[in-house]
PDB file with SEQRES, HELIX, SHEET and CRYST1 records, atoms N, CA, C and O in Angstrom:
SEQRES   1 A   82  MET GLU GLU ASN ARG ILE ALA VAL LEU SER ILE ILE LEU          
SEQRES   2 A   82  GLU SER ARG GLU GLU ALA PRO GLY LEU ASN ALA LEU LEU          
SEQRES   3 A   82  SER GLU TYR GLY GLU TYR ILE VAL GLY ARG MET GLY ILE          
SEQRES   4 A   82  PRO TYR ARG GLU LYS GLY VAL ASN VAL MET SER VAL VAL          
SEQRES   5 A   82  MET ASP ALA PRO LEU SER ARG ILE ASN ALA LEU THR GLY          
SEQRES   6 A   82  ARG ILE GLY GLN LEU ARG GLY VAL THR ALA LYS THR LEU          
SEQRES   7 A   82  ILE SER LYS TYR                                              
HELIX    1 AA1 ARG A   16  GLU A   18  5                                   3    
HELIX    2 AA2 ALA A   19  GLU A   28  1                                  10    
HELIX    3 AA3 GLY A   30  TYR A   32  5                                   3    
HELIX    4 AA4 LEU A   57  GLY A   68  1                                  12    
SHEET    1 AA1 4 ILE A  33  TYR A  41  0                                        
SHEET    2 AA1 4 VAL A  46  PRO A  56 -1                                        
SHEET    3 AA1 4 ASN A   4  LEU A  13 -1                                        
SHEET    4 AA1 4 VAL A  73  ILE A  79 -1                                        
CRYST1    1.000    1.000    1.000  90.00  90.00  90.00 P 1           1          
ATOM      1  N   MET A   1     109.986  88.930  85.411  1.00  0.00           N  
ATOM      2  CA  MET A   1     109.225  90.129  85.727  1.00  0.00           C  
ATOM      3  C   MET A   1     107.751  89.764  85.897  1.00  0.00           C  
ATOM      4  O   MET A   1     107.180  89.032  85.088  1.00  0.00           O  
ATOM      5  N   GLU A   2     107.163  90.277  86.940  1.00  0.00           N  
ATOM      6  CA  GLU A   2     105.771  89.988  87.253  1.00  0.00           C  
ATOM      7  C   GLU A   2     104.844  90.774  86.323  1.00  0.00           C  
ATOM      8  O   GLU A   2     105.055  91.962  86.075  1.00  0.00           O  
ATOM      9  N   GLU A   3     103.823  90.095  85.817  1.00  0.00           N  
ATOM     10  CA  GLU A   3     102.861  90.710  84.906  1.00  0.00           C  
ATOM     11  C   GLU A   3     101.896  91.624  85.662  1.00  0.00           C  
ATOM     12  O   GLU A   3     101.483  91.321  86.781  1.00  0.00           O  
ATOM     13  N   ASN A   4     101.550  92.735  85.038  1.00  0.00           N  
ATOM     14  CA  ASN A   4     100.587  93.654  85.650  1.00  0.00           C  
ATOM     15  C   ASN A   4      99.173  93.110  85.556  1.00  0.00           C  
ATOM     16  O   ASN A   4      98.825  92.380  84.628  1.00  0.00           O  
ATOM     17  N   ARG A   5      98.367  93.487  86.541  1.00  0.00           N  
ATOM     18  CA  ARG A   5      96.946  93.150  86.580  1.00  0.00           C  
ATOM     19  C   ARG A   5      96.166  94.441  86.801  1.00  0.00           C  
ATOM     20  O   ARG A   5      96.696  95.418  87.329  1.00  0.00           O  
ATOM     21  N   ILE A   6      94.915  94.431  86.394  1.00  0.00           N  
ATOM     22  CA  ILE A   6      94.031  95.564  86.653  1.00  0.00           C  
ATOM     23  C   ILE A   6      93.248  95.229  87.917  1.00  0.00           C  
ATOM     24  O   ILE A   6      92.744  94.116  88.069  1.00  0.00           O  
ATOM     25  N   ALA A   7      93.152  96.195  88.815  1.00  0.00           N  
ATOM     26  CA  ALA A   7      92.455  95.972  90.077  1.00  0.00           C  
ATOM     27  C   ALA A   7      91.680  97.215  90.474  1.00  0.00           C  
ATOM     28  O   ALA A   7      92.013  98.332  90.078  1.00  0.00           O  
ATOM     29  N   VAL A   8      90.636  96.995  91.267  1.00  0.00           N  
ATOM     30  CA  VAL A   8      89.878  98.086  91.866  1.00  0.00           C  
ATOM     31  C   VAL A   8      89.926  97.907  93.374  1.00  0.00           C  
ATOM     32  O   VAL A   8      89.490  96.881  93.895  1.00  0.00           O  
ATOM     33  N   LEU A   9      90.450  98.895  94.070  1.00  0.00           N  
ATOM     34  CA  LEU A   9      90.461  98.897  95.526  1.00  0.00           C  
ATOM     35  C   LEU A   9      89.242  99.659  96.000  1.00  0.00           C  
ATOM     36  O   LEU A   9      89.010 100.793  95.581  1.00  0.00           O  
ATOM     37  N   SER A  10      88.469  99.047  96.864  1.00  0.00           N  
ATOM     38  CA  SER A  10      87.341  99.717  97.499  1.00  0.00           C  
ATOM     39  C   SER A  10      87.756 100.036  98.923  1.00  0.00           C  
ATOM     40  O   SER A  10      88.160  99.150  99.676  1.00  0.00           O  
ATOM     41  N   ILE A  11      87.655 101.302  99.284  1.00  0.00           N  
ATOM     42  CA  ILE A  11      88.140 101.758 100.579  1.00  0.00           C  
ATOM     43  C   ILE A  11      87.038 102.520 101.291  1.00  0.00           C  
ATOM     44  O   ILE A  11      86.385 103.382 100.702  1.00  0.00           O  
ATOM     45  N   ILE A  12      86.835 102.196 102.570  1.00  0.00           N  
ATOM     46  CA  ILE A  12      85.921 102.963 103.411  1.00  0.00           C  
ATOM     47  C   ILE A  12      86.739 103.561 104.539  1.00  0.00           C  
ATOM     48  O   ILE A  12      87.376 102.850 105.316  1.00  0.00           O  
ATOM     49  N   LEU A  13      86.708 104.873 104.612  1.00  0.00           N  
ATOM     50  CA  LEU A  13      87.452 105.628 105.621  1.00  0.00           C  
ATOM     51  C   LEU A  13      86.467 106.100 106.681  1.00  0.00           C  
ATOM     52  O   LEU A  13      85.642 106.977 106.427  1.00  0.00           O  
ATOM     53  N   GLU A  14      86.557 105.513 107.870  1.00  0.00           N  
ATOM     54  CA  GLU A  14      85.651 105.863 108.956  1.00  0.00           C  
ATOM     55  C   GLU A  14      86.259 106.892 109.900  1.00  0.00           C  
ATOM     56  O   GLU A  14      85.550 107.492 110.708  1.00  0.00           O  
ATOM     57  N   SER A  15      87.561 107.095 109.800  1.00  0.00           N  
ATOM     58  CA  SER A  15      88.270 108.006 110.692  1.00  0.00           C  
ATOM     59  C   SER A  15      89.023 109.044 109.872  1.00  0.00           C  
ATOM     60  O   SER A  15      90.020 108.725 109.223  1.00  0.00           O  
ATOM     61  N   ARG A  16      88.552 110.275 109.902  1.00  0.00           N  
ATOM     62  CA  ARG A  16      89.200 111.332 109.114  1.00  0.00           C  
ATOM     63  C   ARG A  16      90.642 111.571 109.549  1.00  0.00           C  
ATOM     64  O   ARG A  16      91.443 112.101 108.779  1.00  0.00           O  
ATOM     65  N   GLU A  17      90.974 111.185 110.768  1.00  0.00           N  
ATOM     66  CA  GLU A  17      92.347 111.351 111.244  1.00  0.00           C  
ATOM     67  C   GLU A  17      93.327 110.510 110.428  1.00  0.00           C  
ATOM     68  O   GLU A  17      94.518 110.821 110.384  1.00  0.00           O  
ATOM     69  N   GLU A  18      92.843 109.456 109.785  1.00  0.00           N  
ATOM     70  CA  GLU A  18      93.703 108.588 108.985  1.00  0.00           C  
ATOM     71  C   GLU A  18      93.822 109.048 107.527  1.00  0.00           C  
ATOM     72  O   GLU A  18      94.575 108.455 106.756  1.00  0.00           O  
ATOM     73  N   ALA A  19      93.099 110.082 107.148  1.00  0.00           N  
ATOM     74  CA  ALA A  19      93.131 110.555 105.757  1.00  0.00           C  
ATOM     75  C   ALA A  19      94.545 110.922 105.289  1.00  0.00           C  
ATOM     76  O   ALA A  19      94.917 110.551 104.175  1.00  0.00           O  
ATOM     77  N   PRO A  20      95.350 111.636 106.091  1.00  0.00           N  
ATOM     78  CA  PRO A  20      96.714 111.940 105.629  1.00  0.00           C  
ATOM     79  C   PRO A  20      97.552 110.679 105.387  1.00  0.00           C  
ATOM     80  O   PRO A  20      98.319 110.617 104.426  1.00  0.00           O  
ATOM     81  N   GLY A  21      97.402 109.675 106.259  1.00  0.00           N  
ATOM     82  CA  GLY A  21      98.140 108.426 106.072  1.00  0.00           C  
ATOM     83  C   GLY A  21      97.695 107.684 104.833  1.00  0.00           C  
ATOM     84  O   GLY A  21      98.516 107.131 104.103  1.00  0.00           O  
ATOM     85  N   LEU A  22      96.384 107.672 104.594  1.00  0.00           N  
ATOM     86  CA  LEU A  22      95.852 107.018 103.396  1.00  0.00           C  
ATOM     87  C   LEU A  22      96.346 107.728 102.146  1.00  0.00           C  
ATOM     88  O   LEU A  22      96.781 107.077 101.196  1.00  0.00           O  
ATOM     89  N   ASN A  23      96.286 109.047 102.133  1.00  0.00           N  
ATOM     90  CA  ASN A  23      96.760 109.800 100.969  1.00  0.00           C  
ATOM     91  C   ASN A  23      98.253 109.611 100.748  1.00  0.00           C  
ATOM     92  O   ASN A  23      98.706 109.581  99.604  1.00  0.00           O  
ATOM     93  N   ALA A  24      99.020 109.482 101.817  1.00  0.00           N  
ATOM     94  CA  ALA A  24     100.465 109.240 101.677  1.00  0.00           C  
ATOM     95  C   ALA A  24     100.720 107.888 101.015  1.00  0.00           C  
ATOM     96  O   ALA A  24     101.587 107.771 100.149  1.00  0.00           O  
ATOM     97  N   LEU A  25      99.967 106.874 101.420  1.00  0.00           N  
ATOM     98  CA  LEU A  25     100.125 105.554 100.801  1.00  0.00           C  
ATOM     99  C   LEU A  25      99.734 105.584  99.325  1.00  0.00           C  
ATOM    100  O   LEU A  25     100.429 105.013  98.484  1.00  0.00           O  
ATOM    101  N   LEU A  26      98.630 106.245  99.015  1.00  0.00           N  
ATOM    102  CA  LEU A  26      98.210 106.329  97.619  1.00  0.00           C  
ATOM    103  C   LEU A  26      99.246 107.081  96.782  1.00  0.00           C  
ATOM    104  O   LEU A  26      99.479 106.730  95.625  1.00  0.00           O  
ATOM    105  N   SER A  27      99.853 108.089  97.345  1.00  0.00           N  
ATOM    106  CA  SER A  27     100.910 108.818  96.631  1.00  0.00           C  
ATOM    107  C   SER A  27     102.130 107.937  96.413  1.00  0.00           C  
ATOM    108  O   SER A  27     102.763 107.987  95.358  1.00  0.00           O  
ATOM    109  N   GLU A  28     102.457 107.128  97.418  1.00  0.00           N  
ATOM    110  CA  GLU A  28     103.614 106.231  97.320  1.00  0.00           C  
ATOM    111  C   GLU A  28     103.441 105.230  96.176  1.00  0.00           C  
ATOM    112  O   GLU A  28     104.413 104.865  95.515  1.00  0.00           O  
ATOM    113  N   TYR A  29     102.213 104.792  95.947  1.00  0.00           N  
ATOM    114  CA  TYR A  29     101.919 103.830  94.887  1.00  0.00           C  
ATOM    115  C   TYR A  29     101.348 104.523  93.642  1.00  0.00           C  
ATOM    116  O   TYR A  29     100.762 103.868  92.780  1.00  0.00           O  
ATOM    117  N   GLY A  30     101.516 105.820  93.553  1.00  0.00           N  
ATOM    118  CA  GLY A  30     100.925 106.624  92.487  1.00  0.00           C  
ATOM    119  C   GLY A  30     101.259 106.187  91.086  1.00  0.00           C  
ATOM    120  O   GLY A  30     100.443 106.357  90.180  1.00  0.00           O  
ATOM    121  N   GLU A  31     102.435 105.630  90.877  1.00  0.00           N  
ATOM    122  CA  GLU A  31     102.821 105.217  89.520  1.00  0.00           C  
ATOM    123  C   GLU A  31     101.936 104.086  88.994  1.00  0.00           C  
ATOM    124  O   GLU A  31     101.878 103.855  87.786  1.00  0.00           O  
ATOM    125  N   TYR A  32     101.249 103.385  89.890  1.00  0.00           N  
ATOM    126  CA  TYR A  32     100.381 102.278  89.500  1.00  0.00           C  
ATOM    127  C   TYR A  32      98.908 102.654  89.450  1.00  0.00           C  
ATOM    128  O   TYR A  32      98.083 101.858  89.000  1.00  0.00           O  
ATOM    129  N   ILE A  33      98.567 103.845  89.903  1.00  0.00           N  
ATOM    130  CA  ILE A  33      97.161 104.251  89.994  1.00  0.00           C  
ATOM    131  C   ILE A  33      96.706 104.886  88.685  1.00  0.00           C  
ATOM    132  O   ILE A  33      97.291 105.864  88.220  1.00  0.00           O  
ATOM    133  N   VAL A  34      95.664 104.324  88.104  1.00  0.00           N  
ATOM    134  CA  VAL A  34      95.082 104.824  86.861  1.00  0.00           C  
ATOM    135  C   VAL A  34      94.121 105.963  87.170  1.00  0.00           C  
ATOM    136  O   VAL A  34      94.076 106.961  86.450  1.00  0.00           O  
ATOM    137  N   GLY A  35      93.352 105.810  88.245  1.00  0.00           N  
ATOM    138  CA  GLY A  35      92.402 106.843  88.630  1.00  0.00           C  
ATOM    139  C   GLY A  35      91.809 106.534  89.989  1.00  0.00           C  
ATOM    140  O   GLY A  35      91.881 105.408  90.480  1.00  0.00           O  
ATOM    141  N   ARG A  36      91.222 107.558  90.584  1.00  0.00           N  
ATOM    142  CA  ARG A  36      90.581 107.358  91.881  1.00  0.00           C  
ATOM    143  C   ARG A  36      89.392 108.292  92.019  1.00  0.00           C  
ATOM    144  O   ARG A  36      89.356 109.379  91.442  1.00  0.00           O  
ATOM    145  N   MET A  37      88.418 107.837  92.802  1.00  0.00           N  
ATOM    146  CA  MET A  37      87.219 108.628  93.036  1.00  0.00           C  
ATOM    147  C   MET A  37      86.869 108.499  94.508  1.00  0.00           C  
ATOM    148  O   MET A  37      86.810 107.391  95.042  1.00  0.00           O  
ATOM    149  N   GLY A  38      86.641 109.613  95.156  1.00  0.00           N  
ATOM    150  CA  GLY A  38      86.251 109.603  96.550  1.00  0.00           C  
ATOM    151  C   GLY A  38      84.922 110.305  96.729  1.00  0.00           C  
ATOM    152  O   GLY A  38      84.663 111.344  96.121  1.00  0.00           O  
ATOM    153  N   ILE A  39      84.083 109.726  97.572  1.00  0.00           N  
ATOM    154  CA  ILE A  39      82.765 110.288  97.826  1.00  0.00           C  
ATOM    155  C   ILE A  39      82.565 110.437  99.326  1.00  0.00           C  
ATOM    156  O   ILE A  39      82.560 109.441 100.049  1.00  0.00           O  
ATOM    157  N   PRO A  40      82.400 111.665  99.803  1.00  0.00           N  
ATOM    158  CA  PRO A  40      82.091 111.831 101.226  1.00  0.00           C  
ATOM    159  C   PRO A  40      80.619 111.507 101.468  1.00  0.00           C  
ATOM    160  O   PRO A  40      79.737 112.115 100.861  1.00  0.00           O  
ATOM    161  N   TYR A  41      80.361 110.563 102.341  1.00  0.00           N  
ATOM    162  CA  TYR A  41      78.987 110.183 102.678  1.00  0.00           C  
ATOM    163  C   TYR A  41      78.702 110.810 104.038  1.00  0.00           C  
ATOM    164  O   TYR A  41      78.795 110.152 105.075  1.00  0.00           O  
ATOM    165  N   ARG A  42      78.358 112.077 104.013  1.00  0.00           N  
ATOM    166  CA  ARG A  42      78.224 112.881 105.225  1.00  0.00           C  
ATOM    167  C   ARG A  42      77.165 112.349 106.184  1.00  0.00           C  
ATOM    168  O   ARG A  42      77.338 112.403 107.402  1.00  0.00           O  
ATOM    169  N   GLU A  43      76.063 111.832 105.628  1.00  0.00           N  
ATOM    170  CA  GLU A  43      74.989 111.323 106.482  1.00  0.00           C  
ATOM    171  C   GLU A  43      75.458 110.188 107.390  1.00  0.00           C  
ATOM    172  O   GLU A  43      74.950 110.016 108.498  1.00  0.00           O  
ATOM    173  N   LYS A  44      76.434 109.417 106.909  1.00  0.00           N  
ATOM    174  CA  LYS A  44      76.956 108.290 107.680  1.00  0.00           C  
ATOM    175  C   LYS A  44      78.300 108.612 108.327  1.00  0.00           C  
ATOM    176  O   LYS A  44      78.804 107.833 109.136  1.00  0.00           O  
ATOM    177  N   GLY A  45      78.876 109.747 107.974  1.00  0.00           N  
ATOM    178  CA  GLY A  45      80.157 110.144 108.560  1.00  0.00           C  
ATOM    179  C   GLY A  45      81.340 109.340 108.074  1.00  0.00           C  
ATOM    180  O   GLY A  45      82.319 109.169 108.801  1.00  0.00           O  
ATOM    181  N   VAL A  46      81.260 108.839 106.841  1.00  0.00           N  
ATOM    182  CA  VAL A  46      82.364 108.066 106.260  1.00  0.00           C  
ATOM    183  C   VAL A  46      82.699 108.614 104.881  1.00  0.00           C  
ATOM    184  O   VAL A  46      81.938 109.388 104.300  1.00  0.00           O  
ATOM    185  N   ASN A  47      83.838 108.203 104.376  1.00  0.00           N  
ATOM    186  CA  ASN A  47      84.239 108.513 103.012  1.00  0.00           C  
ATOM    187  C   ASN A  47      84.451 107.191 102.288  1.00  0.00           C  
ATOM    188  O   ASN A  47      85.067 106.270 102.826  1.00  0.00           O  
ATOM    189  N   VAL A  48      83.940 107.103 101.069  1.00  0.00           N  
ATOM    190  CA  VAL A  48      84.061 105.896 100.257  1.00  0.00           C  
ATOM    191  C   VAL A  48      84.935 106.231  99.061  1.00  0.00           C  
ATOM    192  O   VAL A  48      84.742 107.252  98.402  1.00  0.00           O  
ATOM    193  N   MET A  49      85.898 105.362  98.788  1.00  0.00           N  
ATOM    194  CA  MET A  49      86.836 105.632  97.707  1.00  0.00           C  
ATOM    195  C   MET A  49      87.017 104.385  96.845  1.00  0.00           C  
ATOM    196  O   MET A  49      87.034 103.262  97.348  1.00  0.00           O  
ATOM    197  N   SER A  50      87.151 104.604  95.537  1.00  0.00           N  
ATOM    198  CA  SER A  50      87.520 103.548  94.595  1.00  0.00           C  
ATOM    199  C   SER A  50      88.822 103.962  93.933  1.00  0.00           C  
ATOM    200  O   SER A  50      88.979 105.105  93.506  1.00  0.00           O  
ATOM    201  N   VAL A  51      89.748 103.026  93.852  1.00  0.00           N  
ATOM    202  CA  VAL A  51      91.048 103.293  93.243  1.00  0.00           C  
ATOM    203  C   VAL A  51      91.302 102.219  92.196  1.00  0.00           C  
ATOM    204  O   VAL A  51      91.282 101.030  92.514  1.00  0.00           O  
ATOM    205  N   VAL A  52      91.541 102.619  90.953  1.00  0.00           N  
ATOM    206  CA  VAL A  52      91.850 101.682  89.873  1.00  0.00           C  
ATOM    207  C   VAL A  52      93.355 101.632  89.714  1.00  0.00           C  
ATOM    208  O   VAL A  52      94.020 102.661  89.595  1.00  0.00           O  
ATOM    209  N   MET A  53      93.892 100.391  89.715  1.00  0.00           N  
ATOM    210  CA  MET A  53      95.339 100.196  89.593  1.00  0.00           C  
ATOM    211  C   MET A  53      95.660  99.303  88.411  1.00  0.00           C  
ATOM    212  O   MET A  53      94.862  98.449  88.024  1.00  0.00           O  
ATOM    213  N   ASP A  54      96.834  99.509  87.844  1.00  0.00           N  
ATOM    214  CA  ASP A  54      97.429  98.631  86.838  1.00  0.00           C  
ATOM    215  C   ASP A  54      98.828  98.358  87.355  1.00  0.00           C  
ATOM    216  O   ASP A  54      99.737  99.168  87.177  1.00  0.00           O  
ATOM    217  N   ALA A  55      98.995  97.193  88.005  1.00  0.00           N  
ATOM    218  CA  ALA A  55     100.231  96.951  88.745  1.00  0.00           C  
ATOM    219  C   ALA A  55     100.486  95.456  88.890  1.00  0.00           C  
ATOM    220  O   ALA A  55      99.584  94.645  88.681  1.00  0.00           O  
ATOM    221  N   PRO A  56     101.720  95.092  89.251  1.00  0.00           N  
ATOM    222  CA  PRO A  56     101.980  93.695  89.591  1.00  0.00           C  
ATOM    223  C   PRO A  56     101.141  93.289  90.809  1.00  0.00           C  
ATOM    224  O   PRO A  56     100.883  94.109  91.690  1.00  0.00           O  
ATOM    225  N   LEU A  57     100.728  92.048  90.852  1.00  0.00           N  
ATOM    226  CA  LEU A  57      99.886  91.557  91.932  1.00  0.00           C  
ATOM    227  C   LEU A  57     100.520  91.811  93.302  1.00  0.00           C  
ATOM    228  O   LEU A  57      99.819  92.130  94.262  1.00  0.00           O  
ATOM    229  N   SER A  58     101.823  91.672  93.390  1.00  0.00           N  
ATOM    230  CA  SER A  58     102.497  91.891  94.671  1.00  0.00           C  
ATOM    231  C   SER A  58     102.347  93.330  95.156  1.00  0.00           C  
ATOM    232  O   SER A  58     102.231  93.565  96.359  1.00  0.00           O  
ATOM    233  N   ARG A  59     102.349  94.287  94.245  1.00  0.00           N  
ATOM    234  CA  ARG A  59     102.193  95.699  94.631  1.00  0.00           C  
ATOM    235  C   ARG A  59     100.744  95.997  95.014  1.00  0.00           C  
ATOM    236  O   ARG A  59     100.493  96.757  95.949  1.00  0.00           O  
ATOM    237  N   ILE A  60      99.788  95.399  94.292  1.00  0.00           N  
ATOM    238  CA  ILE A  60      98.373  95.571  94.627  1.00  0.00           C  
ATOM    239  C   ILE A  60      98.113  95.043  96.034  1.00  0.00           C  
ATOM    240  O   ILE A  60      97.483  95.712  96.853  1.00  0.00           O  
ATOM    241  N   ASN A  61      98.606  93.837  96.303  1.00  0.00           N  
ATOM    242  CA  ASN A  61      98.402  93.230  97.618  1.00  0.00           C  
ATOM    243  C   ASN A  61      99.118  94.010  98.713  1.00  0.00           C  
ATOM    244  O   ASN A  61      98.598  94.149  99.821  1.00  0.00           O  
ATOM    245  N   ALA A  62     100.303  94.516  98.409  1.00  0.00           N  
ATOM    246  CA  ALA A  62     101.049  95.294  99.402  1.00  0.00           C  
ATOM    247  C   ALA A  62     100.287  96.554  99.786  1.00  0.00           C  
ATOM    248  O   ALA A  62     100.176  96.874 100.970  1.00  0.00           O  
ATOM    249  N   LEU A  63      99.764  97.268  98.803  1.00  0.00           N  
ATOM    250  CA  LEU A  63      99.013  98.489  99.099  1.00  0.00           C  
ATOM    251  C   LEU A  63      97.741  98.167  99.878  1.00  0.00           C  
ATOM    252  O   LEU A  63      97.423  98.850 100.852  1.00  0.00           O  
ATOM    253  N   THR A  64      97.021  97.146  99.462  1.00  0.00           N  
ATOM    254  CA  THR A  64      95.796  96.770 100.169  1.00  0.00           C  
ATOM    255  C   THR A  64      96.097  96.426 101.628  1.00  0.00           C  
ATOM    256  O   THR A  64      95.369  96.842 102.529  1.00  0.00           O  
ATOM    257  N   GLY A  65      97.148  95.681 101.856  1.00  0.00           N  
ATOM    258  CA  GLY A  65      97.522  95.311 103.213  1.00  0.00           C  
ATOM    259  C   GLY A  65      97.912  96.499 104.061  1.00  0.00           C  
ATOM    260  O   GLY A  65      97.524  96.591 105.226  1.00  0.00           O  
ATOM    261  N   ARG A  66      98.676  97.407 103.484  1.00  0.00           N  
ATOM    262  CA  ARG A  66      99.105  98.591 104.228  1.00  0.00           C  
ATOM    263  C   ARG A  66      97.924  99.497 104.555  1.00  0.00           C  
ATOM    264  O   ARG A  66      97.862 100.071 105.642  1.00  0.00           O  
ATOM    265  N   ILE A  67      96.987  99.628 103.617  1.00  0.00           N  
ATOM    266  CA  ILE A  67      95.790 100.429 103.883  1.00  0.00           C  
ATOM    267  C   ILE A  67      94.980  99.784 105.009  1.00  0.00           C  
ATOM    268  O   ILE A  67      94.468 100.485 105.882  1.00  0.00           O  
ATOM    269  N   GLY A  68      94.863  98.465 104.995  1.00  0.00           N  
ATOM    270  CA  GLY A  68      94.109  97.752 106.011  1.00  0.00           C  
ATOM    271  C   GLY A  68      94.684  97.887 107.412  1.00  0.00           C  
ATOM    272  O   GLY A  68      93.983  97.641 108.394  1.00  0.00           O  
ATOM    273  N   GLN A  69      95.944  98.272 107.518  1.00  0.00           N  
ATOM    274  CA  GLN A  69      96.569  98.458 108.829  1.00  0.00           C  
ATOM    275  C   GLN A  69      96.227  99.806 109.451  1.00  0.00           C  
ATOM    276  O   GLN A  69      96.465 100.023 110.640  1.00  0.00           O  
ATOM    277  N   LEU A  70      95.673 100.703 108.656  1.00  0.00           N  
ATOM    278  CA  LEU A  70      95.280 102.007 109.194  1.00  0.00           C  
ATOM    279  C   LEU A  70      94.024 101.839 110.045  1.00  0.00           C  
ATOM    280  O   LEU A  70      93.082 101.158 109.640  1.00  0.00           O  
ATOM    281  N   ARG A  71      94.011 102.447 111.196  1.00  0.00           N  
ATOM    282  CA  ARG A  71      92.857 102.351 112.107  1.00  0.00           C  
ATOM    283  C   ARG A  71      91.659 103.090 111.494  1.00  0.00           C  
ATOM    284  O   ARG A  71      91.782 104.234 111.056  1.00  0.00           O  
ATOM    285  N   GLY A  72      90.516 102.429 111.472  1.00  0.00           N  
ATOM    286  CA  GLY A  72      89.312 103.061 110.948  1.00  0.00           C  
ATOM    287  C   GLY A  72      89.223 103.061 109.437  1.00  0.00           C  
ATOM    288  O   GLY A  72      88.426 103.801 108.860  1.00  0.00           O  
ATOM    289  N   VAL A  73      90.045 102.226 108.779  1.00  0.00           N  
ATOM    290  CA  VAL A  73      90.032 102.145 107.319  1.00  0.00           C  
ATOM    291  C   VAL A  73      89.869 100.679 106.918  1.00  0.00           C  
ATOM    292  O   VAL A  73      90.575  99.807 107.425  1.00  0.00           O  
ATOM    293  N   THR A  74      88.932 100.418 106.004  1.00  0.00           N  
ATOM    294  CA  THR A  74      88.712  99.073 105.484  1.00  0.00           C  
ATOM    295  C   THR A  74      88.997  99.094 103.991  1.00  0.00           C  
ATOM    296  O   THR A  74      88.596 100.021 103.287  1.00  0.00           O  
ATOM    297  N   ALA A  75      89.696  98.059 103.506  1.00  0.00           N  
ATOM    298  CA  ALA A  75      90.018  97.985 102.082  1.00  0.00           C  
ATOM    299  C   ALA A  75      89.811  96.562 101.570  1.00  0.00           C  
ATOM    300  O   ALA A  75      90.215  95.593 102.213  1.00  0.00           O  
ATOM    301  N   LYS A  76      89.186  96.453 100.425  1.00  0.00           N  
ATOM    302  CA  LYS A  76      89.013  95.174  99.726  1.00  0.00           C  
ATOM    303  C   LYS A  76      89.382  95.403  98.273  1.00  0.00           C  
ATOM    304  O   LYS A  76      89.234  96.508  97.752  1.00  0.00           O  
ATOM    305  N   THR A  77      89.864  94.355  97.622  1.00  0.00           N  
ATOM    306  CA  THR A  77      90.350  94.498  96.261  1.00  0.00           C  
ATOM    307  C   THR A  77      89.717  93.446  95.341  1.00  0.00           C  
ATOM    308  O   THR A  77      89.594  92.270  95.684  1.00  0.00           O  
ATOM    309  N   LEU A  78      89.327  93.924  94.169  1.00  0.00           N  
ATOM    310  CA  LEU A  78      88.852  93.052  93.100  1.00  0.00           C  
ATOM    311  C   LEU A  78      89.925  93.076  92.020  1.00  0.00           C  
ATOM    312  O   LEU A  78      90.290  94.141  91.522  1.00  0.00           O  
ATOM    313  N   ILE A  79      90.429  91.895  91.658  1.00  0.00           N  
ATOM    314  CA  ILE A  79      91.551  91.823  90.709  1.00  0.00           C  
ATOM    315  C   ILE A  79      91.111  91.061  89.463  1.00  0.00           C  
ATOM    316  O   ILE A  79      90.525  89.982  89.549  1.00  0.00           O  
ATOM    317  N   SER A  80      91.405  91.646  88.310  1.00  0.00           N  
ATOM    318  CA  SER A  80      91.057  90.989  87.048  1.00  0.00           C  
ATOM    319  C   SER A  80      92.099  89.917  86.710  1.00  0.00           C  
ATOM    320  O   SER A  80      93.179  89.878  87.298  1.00  0.00           O  
ATOM    321  N   LYS A  81      91.766  89.080  85.786  1.00  0.00           N  
ATOM    322  CA  LYS A  81      92.730  88.073  85.335  1.00  0.00           C  
ATOM    323  C   LYS A  81      93.567  88.603  84.168  1.00  0.00           C  
ATOM    324  O   LYS A  81      94.389  87.876  83.610  1.00  0.00           O  
ATOM    325  N   TYR A  82      93.359  89.856  83.806  1.00  0.00           N  
ATOM    326  CA  TYR A  82      94.083  90.451  82.677  1.00  0.00           C  
ATOM    327  C   TYR A  82      95.147  91.406  83.148  1.00  0.00           C  
ATOM    328  O   TYR A  82      95.852  91.997  82.329  1.00  0.00           O  
TER     329      TYR A  82                                                      
END                                                                             
C-alpha cells in the first residue's frame, strides 16, 4: 500500500469556462482533499486556488496532471516528505 503524503496544489484558472471541469475533478478526488481556498483576482481576470491534499503520491500526481490538461488552467504541486 502506498503511503500518503501531504501536498499543496496551486491552481490558476484563466478561463471561467473550465471552472465546472475543475470542480468536477476536485469532487472526484474529494476524499483526499483536506481543504481548499479560492480567490477571485478580478483585476487580472483570473482565479487563484490552493488545495491541500493528504493522499498517495500517485493520486496527487494524477489529479495535478488531469487539471493541467484543462485549457486555461495551470497547476503546480508542492509535496512534503511526510
